[in-house]
PDB file of N, CA, C and O in Angstrom:
ATOM      1  N   UNK A   1       0.848  -1.226   0.005  1.00  0.00           N
ATOM      2  CA  UNK A   1      -0.001   0.050  -0.047  1.00  0.00           C
ATOM      3  C   UNK A   1       0.853   1.227   0.004  1.00  0.00           C
ATOM      4  O   UNK A   1       1.808   1.261   0.781  1.00  0.00           O
ATOM      5  N   UNK A   2       0.554   2.258  -0.827  1.00  0.00           N
ATOM      6  CA  UNK A   2       1.231   3.366  -0.809  1.00  0.00           C
ATOM      7  C   UNK A   2       1.069   4.282   0.384  1.00  0.00           C
ATOM      8  O   UNK A   2      -0.063   4.364   0.859  1.00  0.00           O
ATOM      9  N   UNK A   3       2.051   4.984   0.933  1.00  0.00           N
ATOM     10  CA  UNK A   3       1.879   5.821   2.136  1.00  0.00           C
ATOM     11  C   UNK A   3       2.677   7.082   1.879  1.00  0.00           C
ATOM     12  O   UNK A   3       3.450   7.195   0.928  1.00  0.00           O
ATOM     13  N   UNK A   4       2.460   7.967   2.726  1.00  0.00           N
ATOM     14  CA  UNK A   4       3.282   9.206   2.833  1.00  0.00           C
ATOM     15  C   UNK A   4       3.299   9.759   4.269  1.00  0.00           C
ATOM     16  O   UNK A   4       2.296   9.704   4.981  1.00  0.00           O
ATOM     17  N   UNK A   5       4.437  10.282   4.666  1.00  0.00           N
ATOM     18  CA  UNK A   5       4.543  10.887   6.021  1.00  0.00           C
ATOM     19  C   UNK A   5       4.611  12.433   5.711  1.00  0.00           C
ATOM     20  O   UNK A   5       5.339  12.905   4.838  1.00  0.00           O
ATOM     21  N   UNK A   6       3.772  13.170   6.523  1.00  0.00           N
ATOM     22  CA  UNK A   6       3.648  14.584   6.257  1.00  0.00           C
ATOM     23  C   UNK A   6       3.981  15.283   7.591  1.00  0.00           C
ATOM     24  O   UNK A   6       3.542  14.850   8.657  1.00  0.00           O
ATOM     25  N   UNK A   7       4.771  16.380   7.506  1.00  0.00           N
ATOM     26  CA  UNK A   7       4.952  17.251   8.725  1.00  0.00           C
ATOM     27  C   UNK A   7       3.675  17.879   9.133  1.00  0.00           C
ATOM     28  O   UNK A   7       2.726  17.879   8.349  1.00  0.00           O
ATOM     29  N   UNK A   8       3.595  18.375  10.221  1.00  0.00           N
ATOM     30  CA  UNK A   8       2.327  19.063  10.752  1.00  0.00           C
ATOM     31  C   UNK A   8       2.129  20.426  10.034  1.00  0.00           C
ATOM     32  O   UNK A   8       1.084  21.069  10.131  1.00  0.00           O
ATOM     33  N   UNK A   9       3.205  20.823   9.307  1.00  0.00           N
ATOM     34  CA  UNK A   9       2.949  22.094   8.558  1.00  0.00           C
ATOM     35  C   UNK A   9       2.383  21.736   7.178  1.00  0.00           C
ATOM     36  O   UNK A   9       2.047  22.626   6.397  1.00  0.00           O
ATOM     37  N   UNK A  10       2.276  20.443   6.878  1.00  0.00           N
ATOM     38  CA  UNK A  10       1.588  19.989   5.619  1.00  0.00           C
ATOM     39  C   UNK A  10       2.578  19.571   4.533  1.00  0.00           C
ATOM     40  O   UNK A  10       2.176  19.157   3.446  1.00  0.00           O
ATOM     41  N   UNK A  11       3.868  19.679   4.830  1.00  0.00           N
ATOM     42  CA  UNK A  11       4.835  19.337   3.716  1.00  0.00           C
ATOM     43  C   UNK A  11       5.066  17.855   3.704  1.00  0.00           C
ATOM     44  O   UNK A  11       5.348  17.278   4.754  1.00  0.00           O
ATOM     45  N   UNK A  12       4.961  17.214   2.570  1.00  0.00           N
ATOM     46  CA  UNK A  12       5.339  15.784   2.422  1.00  0.00           C
ATOM     47  C   UNK A  12       6.769  15.512   2.644  1.00  0.00           C
ATOM     48  O   UNK A  12       7.622  16.101   1.980  1.00  0.00           O
ATOM     49  N   UNK A  13       7.096  14.576   3.619  1.00  0.00           N
ATOM     50  CA  UNK A  13       8.458  14.406   3.987  1.00  0.00           C
ATOM     51  C   UNK A  13       8.993  13.144   3.391  1.00  0.00           C
ATOM     52  O   UNK A  13      10.098  13.123   2.850  1.00  0.00           O
ATOM     53  N   UNK A  14       8.192  12.047   3.487  1.00  0.00           N
ATOM     54  CA  UNK A  14       8.667  10.740   2.924  1.00  0.00           C
ATOM     55  C   UNK A  14       7.427  10.042   2.276  1.00  0.00           C
ATOM     56  O   UNK A  14       6.289  10.227   2.707  1.00  0.00           O
ATOM     57  N   UNK A  15       7.688   9.297   1.305  1.00  0.00           N
ATOM     58  CA  UNK A  15       6.689   8.464   0.759  1.00  0.00           C
ATOM     59  C   UNK A  15       7.221   7.217   0.252  1.00  0.00           C
ATOM     60  O   UNK A  15       8.425   7.101   0.025  1.00  0.00           O
ATOM     61  N   UNK A  16       6.336   6.209   0.048  1.00  0.00           N
ATOM     62  CA  UNK A  16       6.776   4.874  -0.395  1.00  0.00           C
ATOM     63  C   UNK A  16       5.711   3.905  -0.468  1.00  0.00           C
ATOM     64  O   UNK A  16       4.544   4.296  -0.485  1.00  0.00           O
ATOM     65  N   UNK A  17       6.010   2.634  -0.513  1.00  0.00           N
ATOM     66  CA  UNK A  17       5.012   1.580  -0.592  1.00  0.00           C
ATOM     67  C   UNK A  17       5.289   0.697   0.661  1.00  0.00           C
ATOM     68  O   UNK A  17       6.421   0.262   0.874  1.00  0.00           O
ATOM     69  N   UNK A  18       4.243   0.442   1.481  1.00  0.00           N
ATOM     70  CA  UNK A  18       4.282  -0.359   2.682  1.00  0.00           C
ATOM     71  C   UNK A  18       4.448  -1.727   2.250  1.00  0.00           C
ATOM     72  O   UNK A  18       3.566  -2.213   1.541  1.00  0.00           O
ATOM     73  N   UNK A  19       5.514  -2.459   2.596  1.00  0.00           N
ATOM     74  CA  UNK A  19       5.581  -3.779   2.203  1.00  0.00           C
ATOM     75  C   UNK A  19       5.754  -4.834   3.344  1.00  0.00           C
ATOM     76  O   UNK A  19       5.352  -5.987   3.187  1.00  0.00           O
ATOM     77  N   UNK A  20       6.325  -4.441   4.430  1.00  0.00           N
ATOM     78  CA  UNK A  20       6.634  -5.317   5.484  1.00  0.00           C
ATOM     79  C   UNK A  20       5.987  -4.951   6.787  1.00  0.00           C
ATOM     80  O   UNK A  20       6.472  -5.341   7.849  1.00  0.00           O
ATOM     81  N   UNK A  21       4.908  -4.214   6.732  1.00  0.00           N
ATOM     82  CA  UNK A  21       4.212  -3.792   7.931  1.00  0.00           C
ATOM     83  C   UNK A  21       5.064  -2.945   8.849  1.00  0.00           C
ATOM     84  O   UNK A  21       4.775  -2.886  10.044  1.00  0.00           O
ATOM     85  N   UNK A  22       6.139  -2.261   8.338  1.00  0.00           N
ATOM     86  CA  UNK A  22       6.904  -1.401   9.029  1.00  0.00           C
ATOM     87  C   UNK A  22       7.462  -0.375   8.113  1.00  0.00           C
ATOM     88  O   UNK A  22       7.677  -0.587   6.919  1.00  0.00           O
ATOM     89  N   UNK A  23       7.702   0.835   8.775  1.00  0.00           N
ATOM     90  CA  UNK A  23       8.244   1.948   8.003  1.00  0.00           C
ATOM     91  C   UNK A  23       9.445   2.466   8.713  1.00  0.00           C
ATOM     92  O   UNK A  23       9.353   2.774   9.902  1.00  0.00           O
ATOM     93  N   UNK A  24      10.662   2.592   8.010  1.00  0.00           N
ATOM     94  CA  UNK A  24      11.787   3.118   8.518  1.00  0.00           C
ATOM     95  C   UNK A  24      11.781   4.582   8.689  1.00  0.00           C
ATOM     96  O   UNK A  24      11.800   5.284   7.678  1.00  0.00           O
ATOM     97  N   UNK A  25      11.754   5.167   9.971  1.00  0.00           N
ATOM     98  CA  UNK A  25      11.681   6.560  10.080  1.00  0.00           C
ATOM     99  C   UNK A  25      12.922   7.143  10.639  1.00  0.00           C
ATOM    100  O   UNK A  25      12.980   8.280  11.107  1.00  0.00           O
ATOM    101  N   UNK A  26      13.986   6.248  10.563  1.00  0.00           N
ATOM    102  CA  UNK A  26      15.308   6.688  11.123  1.00  0.00           C
ATOM    103  C   UNK A  26      15.906   7.963  10.537  1.00  0.00           C
ATOM    104  O   UNK A  26      16.712   8.650  11.164  1.00  0.00           O
ATOM    105  N   UNK A  27      15.462   8.258   9.265  1.00  0.00           N
ATOM    106  CA  UNK A  27      16.072   9.387   8.659  1.00  0.00           C
ATOM    107  C   UNK A  27      15.337  10.749   8.923  1.00  0.00           C
ATOM    108  O   UNK A  27      15.806  11.823   8.546  1.00  0.00           O
ATOM    109  N   UNK A  28      14.178  10.628   9.581  1.00  0.00           N
ATOM    110  CA  UNK A  28      13.382  11.757   9.957  1.00  0.00           C
ATOM    111  C   UNK A  28      14.004  12.607  11.124  1.00  0.00           C
ATOM    112  O   UNK A  28      14.615  12.053  12.038  1.00  0.00           O
ATOM    113  N   UNK A  29      13.838  13.910  11.069  1.00  0.00           N
ATOM    114  CA  UNK A  29      14.286  14.739  12.217  1.00  0.00           C
ATOM    115  C   UNK A  29      13.220  14.488  13.306  1.00  0.00           C
ATOM    116  O   UNK A  29      12.105  14.020  13.076  1.00  0.00           O
ATOM    117  N   UNK A  30      13.704  14.861  14.548  1.00  0.00           N
ATOM    118  CA  UNK A  30      12.695  14.631  15.721  1.00  0.00           C
ATOM    119  C   UNK A  30      11.561  15.632  15.456  1.00  0.00           C
ATOM    120  O   UNK A  30      11.744  16.739  14.949  1.00  0.00           O
ATOM    121  N   UNK A  31      10.337  15.131  15.857  1.00  0.00           N
ATOM    122  CA  UNK A  31       9.152  16.072  15.695  1.00  0.00           C
ATOM    123  C   UNK A  31       7.879  15.137  15.613  1.00  0.00           C
ATOM    124  O   UNK A  31       7.887  13.923  15.819  1.00  0.00           O
ATOM    125  N   UNK A  32       6.767  15.924  15.271  1.00  0.00           N
ATOM    126  CA  UNK A  32       5.430  15.263  15.073  1.00  0.00           C
ATOM    127  C   UNK A  32       5.199  15.139  13.705  1.00  0.00           C
ATOM    128  O   UNK A  32       5.648  15.991  12.938  1.00  0.00           O
ATOM    129  N   UNK A  33       4.509  14.117  13.271  1.00  0.00           N
ATOM    130  CA  UNK A  33       4.301  13.835  11.741  1.00  0.00           C
ATOM    131  C   UNK A  33       2.884  13.139  11.711  1.00  0.00           C
ATOM    132  O   UNK A  33       2.371  12.650  12.718  1.00  0.00           O
ATOM    133  N   UNK A  34       2.371  13.140  10.609  1.00  0.00           N
ATOM    134  CA  UNK A  34       1.156  12.423  10.213  1.00  0.00           C
ATOM    135  C   UNK A  34       1.539  11.290   9.257  1.00  0.00           C
ATOM    136  O   UNK A  34       2.361  11.502   8.365  1.00  0.00           O
ATOM    137  N   UNK A  35       0.975  10.112   9.417  1.00  0.00           N
ATOM    138  CA  UNK A  35       1.056   9.028   8.522  1.00  0.00           C
ATOM    139  C   UNK A  35      -0.214   8.826   7.756  1.00  0.00           C
ATOM    140  O   UNK A  35      -1.263   8.545   8.336  1.00  0.00           O
ATOM    141  N   UNK A  36      -0.134   8.963   6.492  1.00  0.00           N
ATOM    142  CA  UNK A  36      -1.259   8.836   5.704  1.00  0.00           C
ATOM    143  C   UNK A  36      -1.074   7.606   4.670  1.00  0.00           C
ATOM    144  O   UNK A  36      -0.143   7.563   3.866  1.00  0.00           O
ATOM    145  N   UNK A  37      -2.045   6.636   4.784  1.00  0.00           N
ATOM    146  CA  UNK A  37      -1.985   5.523   3.932  1.00  0.00           C
ATOM    147  C   UNK A  37      -3.078   5.604   2.934  1.00  0.00           C
ATOM    148  O   UNK A  37      -4.252   5.703   3.291  1.00  0.00           O
ATOM    149  N   UNK A  38      -2.697   5.561   1.624  1.00  0.00           N
ATOM    150  CA  UNK A  38      -3.594   5.643   0.597  1.00  0.00           C
ATOM    151  C   UNK A  38      -4.686   4.611   0.620  1.00  0.00           C
ATOM    152  O   UNK A  38      -4.438   3.449   0.941  1.00  0.00           O
ATOM    153  N   UNK A  39      -5.887   5.013   0.286  1.00  0.00           N
ATOM    154  CA  UNK A  39      -7.029   4.168   0.412  1.00  0.00           C
ATOM    155  C   UNK A  39      -7.775   4.096   1.735  1.00  0.00           C
ATOM    156  O   UNK A  39      -8.705   3.310   1.917  1.00  0.00           O
ATOM    157  N   UNK A  40      -7.327   4.955   2.659  1.00  0.00           N
ATOM    158  CA  UNK A  40      -7.865   5.109   3.937  1.00  0.00           C
ATOM    159  C   UNK A  40      -8.165   6.585   4.097  1.00  0.00           C
ATOM    160  O   UNK A  40      -7.497   7.435   3.509  1.00  0.00           O
ATOM    161  N   UNK A  41      -9.143   6.871   4.870  1.00  0.00           N
ATOM    162  CA  UNK A  41      -9.580   8.202   5.121  1.00  0.00           C
ATOM    163  C   UNK A  41      -9.112   8.870   6.426  1.00  0.00           C
ATOM    164  O   UNK A  41      -9.550   9.954   6.810  1.00  0.00           O
ATOM    165  N   UNK A  42      -8.164   8.119   7.096  1.00  0.00           N
ATOM    166  CA  UNK A  42      -7.636   8.655   8.392  1.00  0.00           C
ATOM    167  C   UNK A  42      -6.208   8.748   8.271  1.00  0.00           C
ATOM    168  O   UNK A  42      -5.595   8.123   7.406  1.00  0.00           O
ATOM    169  N   UNK A  43      -5.588   9.601   9.212  1.00  0.00           N
ATOM    170  CA  UNK A  43      -4.185   9.898   9.335  1.00  0.00           C
ATOM    171  C   UNK A  43      -3.842   9.566  10.784  1.00  0.00           C
ATOM    172  O   UNK A  43      -4.601   9.868  11.705  1.00  0.00           O
ATOM    173  N   UNK A  44      -2.659   8.926  10.965  1.00  0.00           N
ATOM    174  CA  UNK A  44      -2.230   8.603  12.345  1.00  0.00           C
ATOM    175  C   UNK A  44      -1.034   9.540  12.735  1.00  0.00           C
ATOM    176  O   UNK A  44       0.013   9.541  12.088  1.00  0.00           O
ATOM    177  N   UNK A  45      -1.236  10.288  13.760  1.00  0.00           N
ATOM    178  CA  UNK A  45      -0.140  11.172  14.279  1.00  0.00           C
ATOM    179  C   UNK A  45       0.791  10.354  15.095  1.00  0.00           C
ATOM    180  O   UNK A  45       0.410   9.498  15.893  1.00  0.00           O
ATOM    181  N   UNK A  46       2.141  10.684  14.835  1.00  0.00           N
ATOM    182  CA  UNK A  46       3.135  10.024  15.627  1.00  0.00           C
ATOM    183  C   UNK A  46       4.350  10.939  16.018  1.00  0.00           C
ATOM    184  O   UNK A  46       4.556  11.955  15.353  1.00  0.00           O
ATOM    185  N   UNK A  47       5.065  10.650  16.953  1.00  0.00           N
ATOM    186  CA  UNK A  47       6.257  11.502  17.396  1.00  0.00           C
ATOM    187  C   UNK A  47       7.480  10.682  17.064  1.00  0.00           C
ATOM    188  O   UNK A  47       7.548   9.500  17.401  1.00  0.00           O
ATOM    189  N   UNK A  48       8.477  11.315  16.385  1.00  0.00           N
ATOM    190  CA  UNK A  48       9.850  10.798  16.199  1.00  0.00           C
ATOM    191  C   UNK A  48      10.676  11.441  17.138  1.00  0.00           C
ATOM    192  O   UNK A  48      10.760  12.669  17.123  1.00  0.00           O
ATOM    193  N   UNK A  49      11.345  10.708  18.015  1.00  0.00           N
ATOM    194  CA  UNK A  49      12.273  11.228  18.949  1.00  0.00           C
ATOM    195  C   UNK A  49      13.701  11.017  18.614  1.00  0.00           C
ATOM    196  O   UNK A  49      14.580  11.435  19.368  1.00  0.00           O
TER     197      UNK A  49
END
């Protein structure tokens, strides 16, 4: 499933295709983000520390 990670300011930060039920966020700066998965109408907020 295609996904994208968006900063709270609305800028797309990372995108890709979900393949192993996990997403590598090690390259993201610390902060709050939204995970949006295509085909769903919800977004999940998460914090990268």
